[in-house]
N, C-alpha and C positions, 0 to 999 in steps of 0.2 A: 165515513166506509165510519162498519158494525165491530168494534173492537172486540166481540165475538166469534167474527170467522179470521181465518191468518188469509191474506189477500194475497194474489201474485202481482207482484207493483215490477211493470217493465219502466226503466230508466228511459225519457224519453228526448231529453235534451236535459247537457249542463256543463258548466264553466266555472271555477273555482267556487266562492260560495253559492251560488245558484242554478239549481238546477228543477228542472220537471220529473215527473213517474207521474205510470198508469194502471192503472185495476183494468184488468179488460172483467177481469170477473162483474162489477159494478156499476162501471164507468165513472171512477170518480179519481182527477187527478189534483196530484199532489201538486203543491210550487214552492218549495223550498228558498229562502232566501237568509241566511247565514244561519242563525235563530228559529226563526218564525217561520211557521209553512201557515198554510193556505190551505184548506178542501175546498173544489167547488165542480162545478161541470163544461162537459168540451162548449157550453154555447158560452159560458161564463169567460173561458178562456178563449176564445173567442175578442168576446167585447171587450178584454183587459188586452189583450192585443191590439185591437185598434187604437184603444184612448189612448196607450203608452207611444205608441209612432206618433199619435197628433199630439203629442203632449214635444215629443225628439225634433218634429218639424219645425214646431211655435215657437222650441225653446232655441235652434240651433238658426229661427229664420232671424230673432231677438239681439241673439249674439254679431248674428252679422249685420243687424243697421246700430247697431252700438260702431261696431270695430271700425262700418263705413261713414259712420260722424263722427269718427277722433274720440268720438268718447270712451274713458274708461271702460273693461269689459262688464259686465254684469254679475254682480254678485248675485251667487241666490240664499237664504236667508232661510229664517224661517215665516212661514205664508203668513197663519194664524196667533 
């Protein structure tokens, strides 16, 4: 978003420290996660939503698999 112009922000969704706002004038979306903000467009939001949904399904499958095998629940730690 251009910081020289005042933007109208419309809240699209939110829960706790997570929310999404939209500027209809310039088409920019802001995704707020706690103190972090990601500015993007609607196409990227759809891609992010798809990726997060896929990760959610995969995580549930992995957790179901580990509990069905009698192993301890999967612990998520550092990835890198």
